[in-house]
N, C-alpha and C positions, 0 to 999 in steps of 0.2 A: 572716770573712764567706764564705758559700757562693757558688759560681759563679753560681747562679741569681739570688741576691739582688743580686750585683754587676751582672749583666746588666739587671735591673729598674731599678736605680739609674741606670745609664748611660742607659737608654732614657728615664727620667723627666727626667733633666737635658737630654737632647737635645730632648724635647718642650717643656720650660719655656723653653729657649733659643730654640726656634723661635717660640713664642708671643711672646716678648719682641722678637724681630726683626720679626715682623709688626706688633706694636704700634708699634715705633719707626718702621717704614716708613710706617704710616698717619699717624702724627703728623707726620712730615716732609712727606708729601704734603699734609696739611691746611695746614701752614704755607706751603708753596709756593703753594697755591691762594689763600691770603689775601694773599700778598705779591707774586706774579708780575706783577700788573698795575700796580704802583705807578709813578707818574710822578715826574719830578724836581720838579714843582711842589707835591707833597704830595697831589695828586689821584690818581685811578686811571682807566685807560682800558680799555674793553672793547668787543668787537665785538658788534653786534646784527645781525639778519637783513638790515637794509637799510642799515646804516652803523655809525658808531662813536659811542659816547657817552663823555663824560668826567665823572667824579665829583670835585668839588672838596672841599677840606677841610671845607666847610660841610655836606657830605652831599647836595648838590644835583647831580643828574646832568643834563647838557645834551647835546643833539645839534645839530651844525651844520645850518644851514638846508637845504643841499642833500642831506643824508644821512638825513633823517627817515623813519620808517615811518608808514604810514597808520593812523590811530586806528580801532578797530573801532566798529561801530554799537552804541550803548548805548541801549536803549529799554525801555519798560515803564511801569508805573504809579508815580506819586509817592506820597509818604506821604499826600497829600490825595486820592488816587484819580484823579488826572488823567493823561492820556497824555503821555509825553515821549520824544522821539527826538533824541539829540545831533547826528545828522547834519543836522538842520534848522538848527543853529546855525553852520554853515559861513559864514565871513566875519567871525566874531568869534573872539577868543581865549577858549577855554573852560578854566575852572579846575575840575578834578574833585577832589573830596575824598572819600575813602573813610573812613567813620566808623561808630561804634556808640555808643549811649547808655550802654553798659556799660563803655566804654573810658576810663580816667582820662586818658591823654594827649590823647584827643579832646576831653575837657572842657577841658583846659588850653589847647588851640589855638583853640577855638570863638570866644572873644571877638575874636580877630584876624581870623578869617574874617568875622564879622559886621561888623566895622568897615571892613575893606578893601573888601568887596563893596558896602557902602552908599556909601562915598566914591567908588568908581569909577562906580557907577550915577549918583550925583548929579552927577558931572563929565561924564556923557554919553560915557564911554569904551566902545569896542566890546569889552566883556568880559562873558561870561556865566558865572556860578558854578552848578555842579551838584553836589549831594552824591550819594553812593551809600551808603545806609544798609544795613549788613549785620550779620547774626547777631543781630538783634533779633527775638524770636519774635512780636512784635505791633507795630503802629504806635503804640500808646499811649505807651510810654516814649520812642520816637523823637520824637514830636510834643511831648512835655513837654520834651525836651532842646532842641528848636528854640525853644520859647517861652522857656525859661529864659535862653538865650544870645542871643536876638534874631536867630536865623537866618531870613532872609526869602526866600532863594532856594530853588528846589525840590530835593528829594532823591528819587532813584529808590529804591524799596523792594526790596531784594535780600537777603532773609534767608539764603539758601543760598549766597551769594557767586558765583552763576553769571555775573554780568556781568563780574566780575574775570577769569574764565577766557576771555573773548573776546579778550583782548589776545594777539597772536601771540607765540609762544615766542621768546625772545631779544630782545624789545623792552623798552622801559622800562615794564614792567607793574606794577600795584599789588599786590605780593605781601606786603604788611604792612598792619596797621591801627594807626594811621592811615597813609594814603598820600595824596600830592597829585601830580597830573599836570597839566601845562599842554599844551593842544592849540593849535597855531597856527591862523591864519585860514584856512589851506588844509586843515584837518582832519588835520594830522599831529602825531605825538607829539614835543614839543620839550623837555620837562624833567620831572623827577620827583624827589621826595624820599620816603623811607620812614620819616621821623621827624616828630614834631610840629613845627610851625613857628610862629614869632611873626610880628608885623606886618612887620618889616624883611625877614625871610627870604622871606615871601610876596610882598612887593613886588619883591624882587630876582629872583624867578622870573617874575613877570608882566611887569614893565616892559620888559625887553629884547625879549620876543616881541611886545608891543604896539607897540613902536617900529619893528618890521621893515616894510620896504616890499615 
């Protein structure tokens, strides 16, 4: 082998080795990111801009009452063309559900939302359900979705997802579809899940906040 070929080969080996080290470092960093917040109870703890939230094994993140962030103002037109402003609901527990008619998990959880919202309304509980319909290019499919699953509470029409961006960075924001967020009676973000929920999980998010004094 000539001297020039040997030099090229050594240079190639160093380059390949360097790339491998970089990939390994990135992999380790990713694993550390995923595991560094693990708690001894199987949940995870993270810092938000105004306090800490803890995510349990069920995937529900909760914030202690004294450490919650103010929820943003969410306003606009509903699928029915009516004006809605969530800040007017202060004094009630607000259940926000981000959904789209095109989303299979949203279809899976819709019957639970229809049932729980009706039962709480019939029981006279201070709970208001509000949907945020996103990424539907028209209201037609969204309205058909609501009719199919018996959704009777209003949904803000947000095709571009702009309302989701109003949540302060670092808070329990709805960065997935579906997402469900619970806002307490004082208008602060109390709980969140980024996965579809059934009836029991939904009630387990609402009931503790509803019982707060």
